[in-house]
N, CA, C and O atoms as a printed pandas DataFrame, in Angstrom:
     atom_number atom_name residue_name chain_id  residue_number  x_coord  y_coord  z_coord
0              1         N          MET        A               1  -20.888  -10.386   65.678
1              2        CA          MET        A               1  -21.833   -9.018   65.058
2              3         C          MET        A               1  -21.292   -7.638   65.534
3              4         O          MET        A               1  -21.506   -6.586   64.932
4              5         N          ARG        A               2  -20.509   -7.764   66.771
5              6        CA          ARG        A               2  -19.952   -6.514   67.209
6              7         C          ARG        A               2  -18.816   -6.050   66.482
7              8         O          ARG        A               2  -18.676   -4.845   66.272
8              9         N          TYR        A               3  -17.905   -6.984   66.035
9             10        CA          TYR        A               3  -16.872   -6.715   65.098
10            11         C          TYR        A               3  -17.417   -5.993   63.750
11            12         O          TYR        A               3  -16.967   -4.932   63.318
12            13         N          PHE        A               4  -18.487   -6.766   63.144
13            14        CA          PHE        A               4  -18.970   -6.063   61.928
14            15         C          PHE        A               4  -19.387   -4.945   62.110
15            16         O          PHE        A               4  -19.236   -4.151   61.181
16            17         N          LEU        A               5  -20.024   -4.501   63.294
17            18        CA          LEU        A               5  -20.746   -3.160   63.523
18            19         C          LEU        A               5  -19.570   -2.243   63.603
19            20         O          LEU        A               5  -19.576   -1.214   62.927
20            21         N          ILE        A               6  -18.630   -2.519   64.327
21            22        CA          ILE        A               6  -17.618   -1.434   64.550
22            23         C          ILE        A               6  -16.781   -1.400   63.174
23            24         O          ILE        A               6  -16.262   -0.346   62.807
24            25         N          PHE        A               7  -16.682   -2.428   62.524
25            26        CA          PHE        A               7  -16.040   -2.111   61.040
26            27         C          PHE        A               7  -16.909   -1.308   60.078
27            28         O          PHE        A               7  -16.332   -0.570   59.279
28            29         N          VAL        A               8  -18.188   -1.378   60.075
29            30        CA          VAL        A               8  -18.966   -0.481   59.307
30            31         C          VAL        A               8  -18.825    0.693   59.652
31            32         O          VAL        A               8  -18.575    1.558   58.813
32            33         N          LEU        A               9  -18.955    0.973   60.969
33            34        CA          LEU        A               9  -19.037    2.313   61.529
34            35         C          LEU        A               9  -17.614    3.097   61.045
35            36         O          LEU        A               9  -17.492    4.105   60.351
36            37         N          SER        A              10  -16.731    2.360   61.594
37            38        CA          SER        A              10  -15.281    2.930   61.328
38            39         C          SER        A              10  -14.962    3.118   59.913
39            40         O          SER        A              10  -14.226    4.031   59.539
40            41         N          SER        A              11  -15.536    2.216   59.065
41            42        CA          SER        A              11  -14.944    2.411   57.649
42            43         C          SER        A              11  -15.953    3.569   57.202
43            44         O          SER        A              11  -15.426    4.466   56.544
44            45         N          ALA        A              12  -17.410    3.695   57.473
45            46        CA          ALA        A              12  -18.086    4.915   57.080
46            47         C          ALA        A              12  -17.385    6.314   57.582
47            48         O          ALA        A              12  -17.313    7.314   56.867
48            49         N          ALA        A              13  -16.917    6.234   58.826
49            50        CA          ALA        A              13  -16.276    7.538   59.291
50            51         C          ALA        A              13  -14.989    7.809   58.561
51            52         O          ALA        A              13  -14.729    8.987   58.315
52            53         N          LEU        A              14  -14.177    6.898   58.197
53            54        CA          LEU        A              14  -12.968    7.211   57.367
54            55         C          LEU        A              14  -13.283    7.721   56.086
55            56         O          LEU        A              14  -12.753    8.697   55.554
56            57         N          PHE        A              15  -14.266    6.935   55.576
57            58        CA          PHE        A              15  -14.917    7.438   54.080
58            59         C          PHE        A              15  -15.129    8.684   54.120
59            60         O          PHE        A              15  -14.531    9.397   53.314
60            61         N          CYS        A              16  -15.956    9.211   54.988
61            62        CA          CYS        A              16  -16.397   10.510   55.084
62            63         C          CYS        A              16  -15.214   11.683   55.413
63            64         O          CYS        A              16  -15.187   12.828   54.962
64            65         N          PHE        A              17  -14.418   11.161   56.172
65            66        CA          PHE        A              17  -13.158   11.981   56.695
66            67         C          PHE        A              17  -12.410   12.155   55.133
67            68         O          PHE        A              17  -12.156   13.281   54.706
68            69         N          PHE        A              18  -12.144   11.115   54.470
69            70        CA          PHE        A              18  -11.234   11.254   53.220
70            71         C          PHE        A              18  -12.114   11.851   51.996
71            72         O          PHE        A              18  -11.606   12.468   51.060
72            73         N          TYR        A              19  -13.510   11.584   52.127
73            74        CA          TYR        A              19  -14.138   12.396   51.071
74            75         C          TYR        A              19  -14.369   13.767   51.255
75            76         O          TYR        A              19  -14.398   14.464   50.241
76            77         N          PHE        A              20  -14.550   14.324   52.419
77            78        CA          PHE        A              20  -14.933   15.691   52.681
78            79         C          PHE        A              20  -13.648   16.481   52.941
79            80         O          PHE        A              20  -13.669   17.659   52.585
80            81         N          TYR        A              21  -12.562   16.022   53.494
81            82        CA          TYR        A              21  -11.168   16.387   53.526
82            83         C          TYR        A              21  -10.338   16.303   52.414
83            84         O          TYR        A              21   -9.898   15.198   52.094
84            85         N          PRO        A              22  -10.013   17.448   51.677
85            86        CA          PRO        A              22   -9.346   17.444   50.369
86            87         C          PRO        A              22   -8.009   17.123   50.388
87            88         O          PRO        A              22   -7.215   17.854   49.795
88            89         N          ALA        A              23   -7.540   15.888   51.130
89            90        CA          ALA        A              23   -6.295   15.422   51.278
90            91         C          ALA        A              23   -5.922   14.699   49.857
91            92         O          ALA        A              23   -6.533   13.685   49.518
92            93         N          ALA        A              24   -4.910   15.255   49.056
93            94        CA          ALA        A              24   -4.524   14.498   47.860
94            95         C          ALA        A              24   -3.733   13.434   48.196
95            96         O          ALA        A              24   -2.532   13.696   48.119
96            97         N          ILE        A              25   -3.976   12.428   48.510
97            98        CA          ILE        A              25   -3.074   11.261   48.883
98            99         C          ILE        A              25   -3.317    9.971   48.022
99           100         O          ILE        A              25   -2.594    8.994   48.216
100          101         N          PHE        A              26   -4.203    9.941   47.180
101          102        CA          PHE        A              26   -4.402    8.859   46.333
102          103         C          PHE        A              26   -3.763    8.916   45.094
103          104         O          PHE        A              26   -4.187    9.822   44.377
104          105         N          GLN        A              27   -2.886    8.239   44.626
105          106        CA          GLN        A              27   -2.124    8.602   43.454
106          107         C          GLN        A              27   -3.001    7.970   42.062
107          108         O          GLN        A              27   -3.463    6.831   42.005
108          109         N          ALA        A              28   -3.072    8.764   41.241
109          110        CA          ALA        A              28   -3.706    8.443   40.088
110          111         C          ALA        A              28   -3.121    8.935   38.636
111          112         O          ALA        A              28   -2.172    9.713   38.534
112          113         N          SER        A              29   -3.741    8.436   37.664
113          114        CA          SER        A              29   -2.824    8.865   36.422
114          115         C          SER        A              29   -4.308    9.627   35.498
115          116         O          SER        A              29   -5.411    9.143   35.242
116          117         N          ILE        A              30   -3.814   10.748   35.241
117          118        CA          ILE        A              30   -4.710   11.590   34.588
118          119         C          ILE        A              30   -4.258   11.712   33.136
119          120         O          ILE        A              30   -3.084   11.951   32.854
120          121         N          GLN        A              31   -5.255   11.535   32.180
121          122        CA          GLN        A              31   -4.773   11.459   30.939
122          123         C          GLN        A              31   -5.470   12.378   30.183
123          124         O          GLN        A              31   -6.699   12.312   30.158
124          125         N          GLY        A              32   -4.803   13.332   29.484
125          126        CA          GLY        A              32   -5.454   14.514   28.682
126          127         C          GLY        A              32   -5.366   14.098   27.501
127          128         O          GLY        A              32   -5.198   12.954   27.078
128          129         N          GLY        A              33   -5.527   15.411   26.787
129          130        CA          GLY        A              33   -5.688   15.228   25.280
130          131         C          GLY        A              33   -4.247   14.842   24.708
131          132         O          GLY        A              33   -4.211   14.026   23.787
132          133         N          LEU        A              34   -3.005   15.405   25.223
133          134        CA          LEU        A              34   -1.757   15.217   24.884
134          135         C          LEU        A              34   -0.911   14.591   25.608
135          136         O          LEU        A              34   -0.001   13.992   25.035
136          137         N          ALA        A              35   -1.005   14.573   27.113
137          138        CA          ALA        A              35   -0.073   14.028   27.969
138          139         C          ALA        A              35   -0.827   13.259   28.837
139          140         O          ALA        A              35   -2.058   13.234   28.833
140          141         N          GLU        A              36   -0.024   12.558   29.667
141          142        CA          GLU        A              36   -0.363   11.848   30.769
142          143         C          GLU        A              36    0.231   12.151   32.205
143          144         O          GLU        A              36    1.438   11.973   32.363
144          145         N          ILE        A              37   -0.454   12.547   33.139
145          146        CA          ILE        A              37    0.106   12.982   34.532
146          147         C          ILE        A              37   -0.200   11.947   35.458
147          148         O          ILE        A              37   -1.312   11.419   35.463
148          149         N          ILE        A              38    0.736   11.609   36.269
149          150        CA          ILE        A              38    0.558   10.809   37.512
150          151         C          ILE        A              38    0.631   11.739   38.701
151          152         O          ILE        A              38    1.706   12.252   39.010
152          153         N          THR        A              39   -0.368   11.949   39.311
153          154        CA          THR        A              39   -0.277   12.730   40.456
154          155         C          THR        A              39   -1.260   12.315   41.710
155          156         O          THR        A              39   -2.086   11.412   41.572
156          157         N          ASP        A              40   -1.118   13.006   42.884
157          158        CA          ASP        A              40   -1.852   12.680   43.879
158          159         C          ASP        A              40   -3.328   13.507   43.788
159          160         O          ASP        A              40   -3.418   14.720   43.598
160          161         N          VAL        A              41   -4.349   12.671   43.948
161          162        CA          VAL        A              41   -5.779   13.530   43.950
162          163         C          VAL        A              41   -6.520   12.826   45.519
163          164         O          VAL        A              41   -6.231   11.834   46.188
164          165         N          SER        A              42   -7.351   13.668   45.628
165          166        CA          SER        A              42   -8.545   13.267   46.694
166          167         C          SER        A              42   -9.373   12.178   46.340
167          168         O          SER        A              42   -9.429   11.744   45.190
168          169         N          LEU        A              43  -10.111   11.657   47.426
169          170        CA          LEU        A              43  -10.933   10.768   47.288
170          171         C          LEU        A              43  -12.051   11.202   46.314
171          172         O          LEU        A              43  -12.399   10.427   45.423
172          173         N          LYS        A              44  -12.529   12.213   46.431
173          174        CA          LYS        A              44  -13.606   13.118   45.749
174          175         C          LYS        A              44  -13.344   12.986   44.469
175          176         O          LYS        A              44  -14.151   12.528   43.660
176          177         N          THR        A              45  -12.062   13.425   44.164
177          178        CA          THR        A              45  -11.809   13.462   42.786
178          179         C          THR        A              45  -11.748   12.112   42.090
179          180         O          THR        A              45  -12.191   11.904   40.960
180          181         N          LEU        A              46  -11.231   11.329   42.772
181          182        CA          LEU        A              46  -10.830    9.823   42.314
182          183         C          LEU        A              46  -12.408    9.347   41.991
183          184         O          LEU        A              46  -12.563    8.650   40.989
184          185         N          LEU        A              47  -13.536    9.679   42.764
185          186        CA          LEU        A              47  -14.789    9.003   42.469
186          187         C          LEU        A              47  -15.532    9.707   41.451
187          188         O          LEU        A              47  -16.163    9.080   40.600
188          189         N          PHE        A              48  -15.495   11.137   41.486
189          190        CA          PHE        A              48  -16.477   11.925   40.602
190          191         C          PHE        A              48  -15.840   12.719   39.544
191          192         O          PHE        A              48  -16.479   13.475   38.811
192          193         N          LYS        A              49  -14.206   12.483   39.456
193          194        CA          LYS        A              49  -13.574   13.231   38.436
194          195         C          LYS        A              49  -13.968   14.773   38.181
195          196         O          LYS        A              49  -14.249   15.319   37.114
196          197         N          ASP        A              50  -13.905   15.288   39.423
197          198        CA          ASP        A              50  -13.884   16.730   39.369
198          199         C          ASP        A              50  -13.110   17.419   40.361
199          200         O          ASP        A              50  -12.481   16.715   41.151
200          201         N          ASP        A              51  -13.045   18.587   40.460
201          202        CA          ASP        A              51  -12.010   19.366   41.579
202          203         C          ASP        A              51  -10.461   18.697   41.297
203          204         O          ASP        A              51   -9.899   18.016   42.155
204          205         N          PHE        A              52   -9.985   18.933   40.244
205          206        CA          PHE        A              52   -8.660   18.408   39.714
206          207         C          PHE        A              52   -7.793   19.247   40.418
207          208         O          PHE        A              52   -8.208   20.362   40.732
208          209         N          PRO        A              53   -6.478   18.849   40.768
209          210        CA          PRO        A              53   -5.363   19.751   41.149
210          211         C          PRO        A              53   -5.052   20.951   40.215
211          212         O          PRO        A              53   -5.390   21.002   39.032
212          213         N          ASP        A              54   -4.364   21.917   40.890
213          214        CA          ASP        A              54   -3.900   22.971   40.160
214          215         C          ASP        A              54   -3.130   22.825   39.006
215          216         O          ASP        A              54   -2.119   22.125   39.065
216          217         N          GLY        A              55   -3.538   23.529   37.681
217          218        CA          GLY        A              55   -2.821   23.165   36.366
218          219         C          GLY        A              55   -3.355   22.215   35.648
219          220         O          GLY        A              55   -2.815   21.910   34.584
220          221         N          ILE        A              56   -4.384   21.634   36.032
221          222        CA          ILE        A              56   -5.171   20.502   35.179
222          223         C          ILE        A              56   -6.635   20.979   35.166
223          224         O          ILE        A              56   -7.398   21.152   36.117
224          225         N          ILE        A              57   -6.873   21.184   33.565
225          226        CA          ILE        A              57   -8.273   21.774   33.301
226          227         C          ILE        A              57   -9.070   20.633   33.137
227          228         O          ILE        A              57   -8.646   19.664   32.508
228          229         N          ALA        A              58  -10.318   20.661   33.704
229          230        CA          ALA        A              58  -11.259   19.419   33.485
230          231         C          ALA        A              58  -11.794   19.037   32.121
231          232         O          ALA        A              58  -12.000   17.888   31.730
232          233         N          GLU        A              59  -12.002   20.230   31.411
233          234        CA          GLU        A              59  -12.296   19.839   29.986
234          235         C          GLU        A              59  -11.456   19.177   29.125
235          236         O          GLU        A              59  -11.896   18.688   28.085
236          237         N          ASN        A              60  -10.097   19.090   29.487
237          238        CA          ASN        A              60   -9.072   18.405   28.864
238          239         C          ASN        A              60   -8.966   17.046   29.315
239          240         O          ASN        A              60   -8.368   16.227   28.617
240          241         N          VAL        A              61   -9.528   16.697   30.499
241          242        CA          VAL        A              61   -9.143   15.264   30.996
242          243         C          VAL        A              61  -10.046   14.303   30.160
243          244         O          VAL        A              61  -11.217   14.579   29.900
244          245         N          VAL        A              62   -9.421   13.150   29.756
245          246        CA          VAL        A              62  -10.031   12.100   29.023
246          247         C          VAL        A              62  -10.322   11.029   29.931
247          248         O          VAL        A              62  -11.410   10.452   29.940
248          249         N          SER        A              63   -9.227   10.713   30.805
249          250        CA          SER        A              63   -9.629    9.595   31.604
250          251         C          SER        A              63   -8.927    9.814   33.051
251          252         O          SER        A              63   -8.002   10.624   33.097
252          253         N          LEU        A              64   -9.294    9.174   34.165
253          254        CA          LEU        A              64   -8.753    9.319   35.409
254          255         C          LEU        A              64   -8.665    7.875   35.910
255          256         O          LEU        A              64   -9.715    7.249   36.060
256          257         N          LYS        A              65   -7.489    7.305   36.178
257          258        CA          LYS        A              65   -7.531    5.899   36.545
258          259         C          LYS        A              65   -6.332    5.802   37.954
259          260         O          LYS        A              65   -5.174    6.221   37.956
260          261         N          PRO        A              66   -6.968    5.212   38.908
261          262        CA          PRO        A              66   -6.077    5.013   40.137
262          263         C          PRO        A              66   -4.851    4.074   39.728
263          264         O          PRO        A              66   -5.023    3.038   39.087
264          265         N          THR        A              67   -3.641    4.509   40.137
265          266        CA          THR        A              67   -2.655    3.687   40.141
266          267         C          THR        A              67   -2.573    2.406   41.017
267          268         O          THR        A              67   -3.429    2.335   41.899
268          269         N          LEU        A              68   -1.676    1.370   40.919
269          270        CA          LEU        A              68   -1.573    0.407   41.867
270          271         C          LEU        A              68   -1.196    0.944   43.158
271          272         O          LEU        A              68   -1.610    0.352   44.156
272          273         N          GLN        A              69   -0.481    1.961   43.290
273          274        CA          GLN        A              69   -0.162    2.446   44.807
274          275         C          GLN        A              69   -1.524    3.097   45.167
275          276         O          GLN        A              69   -1.918    2.808   46.297
276          277         N          GLY        A              70   -2.371    3.963   44.399
277          278        CA          GLY        A              70   -3.479    4.470   44.849
278          279         C          GLY        A              70   -4.638    3.469   45.299
279          280         O          GLY        A              70   -5.453    3.742   46.179
280          281         N          ILE        A              71   -4.607    2.377   44.641
281          282        CA          ILE        A              71   -5.492    1.446   45.167
282          283         C          ILE        A              71   -5.315    0.964   46.286
283          284         O          ILE        A              71   -6.160    0.993   47.181
284          285         N          LEU        A              72   -4.015    0.382   46.388
285          286        CA          LEU        A              72   -3.591   -0.172   47.701
286          287         C          LEU        A              72   -3.727    0.708   49.015
287          288         O          LEU        A              72   -4.045    0.212   50.095
288          289         N          LEU        A              73   -3.465    2.034   48.834
289          290        CA          LEU        A              73   -3.890    3.061   49.614
290          291         C          LEU        A              73   -5.064    3.085   50.276
291          292         O          LEU        A              73   -5.334    3.139   51.475
292          293         N          LEU        A              74   -5.890    3.020   49.033
293          294        CA          LEU        A              74   -7.300    3.178   49.261
294          295         C          LEU        A              74   -7.827    2.023   50.015
295          296         O          LEU        A              74   -8.671    2.254   50.881
296          297         N          LEU        A              75   -7.445    0.822   49.804
297          298        CA          LEU        A              75   -7.837   -0.429   50.564
298          299         C          LEU        A              75   -7.249   -0.354   52.024
299          300         O          LEU        A              75   -7.842   -0.783   53.014
300          301         N          VAL        A              76   -6.178    0.162   52.032
301          302        CA          VAL        A              76   -5.535    0.243   53.498
302          303         C          VAL        A              76   -6.394    1.129   54.209
303          304         O          VAL        A              76   -6.767    0.799   55.335
304          305         N          CYS        A              77   -6.787    2.291   53.667
305          306        CA          CYS        A              77   -7.596    3.420   54.288
306          307         C          CYS        A              77   -8.996    2.967   54.822
307          308         O          CYS        A              77   -9.457    3.251   55.927
308          309         N          LEU        A              78   -9.580    2.229   53.867
309          310        CA          LEU        A              78  -11.147    1.975   54.006
310          311         C          LEU        A              78  -11.219    0.481   54.254
311          312         O          LEU        A              78  -12.370    0.133   54.517
312          313         N          VAL        A              79  -10.435   -0.394   54.251
313          314        CA          VAL        A              79  -10.720   -1.713   54.766
314          315         C          VAL        A              79   -9.582   -2.144   55.940
315          316         O          VAL        A              79   -9.950   -2.683   56.984
316          317         N          GLY        A              80   -8.367   -1.892   55.700
317          318        CA          GLY        A              80   -7.361   -2.372   56.630
318          319         C          GLY        A              80   -7.534   -1.544   58.020
319          320         O          GLY        A              80   -7.515   -2.125   59.106
320          321         N          LEU        A              81   -7.693   -0.221   57.902
321          322        CA          LEU        A              81   -7.624    0.577   59.151
322          323         C          LEU        A              81   -9.081    0.106   60.079
323          324         O          LEU        A              81   -8.996   -0.207   61.266
324          325         N          PRO        A              82  -10.218    0.118   59.422
325          326        CA          PRO        A              82  -11.351   -0.146   60.084
326          327         C          PRO        A              82  -11.331   -1.630   60.649
327          328         O          PRO        A              82  -11.852   -1.992   61.705
328          329         N          ALA        A              83  -10.568   -2.493   59.666
329          330        CA          ALA        A              83  -10.692   -3.985   60.301
330          331         C          ALA        A              83   -9.689   -4.064   61.543
331          332         O          ALA        A              83   -9.907   -4.955   62.365
332          333         N          MET        A              84   -8.683   -3.266   61.731
333          334        CA          MET        A              84   -7.885   -3.350   62.678
334          335         C          MET        A              84   -8.548   -2.545   64.108
335          336         O          MET        A              84   -8.198   -2.867   65.244
336          337         N          ILE        A              85   -9.513   -1.504   63.834
337          338        CA          ILE        A              85  -10.115   -0.808   64.758
338          339         C          ILE        A              85  -11.150   -1.710   65.437
339          340         O          ILE        A              85  -11.423   -1.718   66.638
340          341         N          ALA        A              86  -11.726   -2.536   64.386
341          342        CA          ALA        A              86  -12.703   -3.406   64.737
342          343         C          ALA        A              86  -12.146   -4.379   65.767
343          344         O          ALA        A              86  -12.649   -4.458   66.888
344          345         N          LEU        A              87  -11.049   -5.160   65.365
345          346        CA          LEU        A              87  -10.431   -6.035   66.249
346          347         C          LEU        A              87   -9.844   -5.555   67.590
347          348         O          LEU        A              87   -9.636   -6.318   68.533
348          349         N          ARG        A              88   -9.569   -4.110   67.605
349          350        CA          ARG        A              88   -9.133   -3.780   68.880
350          351         C          ARG        A              88  -10.144   -3.247   69.743
351          352         O          ARG        A              88   -9.934   -3.213   70.956
352          353         N          PHE        A              89  -11.286   -2.799   69.223
353          354        CA          PHE        A              89  -12.287   -2.357   70.211
354          355         C          PHE        A              89  -13.421   -3.444   70.164
355          356         O          PHE        A              89  -14.288   -3.291   71.024
356          357         N          GLY        A              90  -13.559   -4.415   69.396
357          358        CA          GLY        A              90  -14.566   -5.382   69.622
358          359         C          GLY        A              90  -14.302   -6.443   70.598
359          360         O          GLY        A              90  -15.165   -7.267   70.899
360          361         N          LYS        A              91  -13.121   -6.435   71.097
361          362        CA          LYS        A              91  -12.894   -7.403   71.988
362          363         C          LYS        A              91  -13.264   -7.089   73.390
363          364         O          LYS        A              91  -12.974   -5.961   73.790
364          365         N          LYS        A              92  -13.852   -7.901   74.190
365          366        CA          LYS        A              92  -14.280   -7.491   75.483
366          367         C          LYS        A              92  -13.093   -7.201   76.483
367          368         O          LYS        A              92  -11.999   -7.764   76.452
368          369         N          GLN        A              93  -13.464   -6.302   77.305
369          370        CA          GLN        A              93  -12.221   -5.984   78.186
370          371         C          GLN        A              93  -12.408   -6.948   79.248
371          372         O          GLN        A              93  -13.472   -7.325   79.739
372          373         N          ALA        A              94  -10.893   -7.392   79.615
373          374        CA          ALA        A              94  -10.866   -8.590   80.715
374          375         C          ALA        A              94  -11.079   -7.845   82.129
375          376         O          ALA        A              94  -11.106   -8.497   83.173
């Protein structure tokens, strides 16, 4: 139970950090009317499809899909790191 609680709290903390801090680290494919651009976007942009990087007009965007690299980085940041934190801090000190 202790591992799960630490996992949930650290996962929520990392989600909030990546959601509110506009770090464009998740790779996504942005398809417009005429072209497709692969660029890094923030978690907020990936979830709600707003606040695009410079040079991309929101009205022209048809779809926004995370690439395999973006999905893997998202899993590492929101599942892998909290799991390692839970394993590290969940153990009782000897």
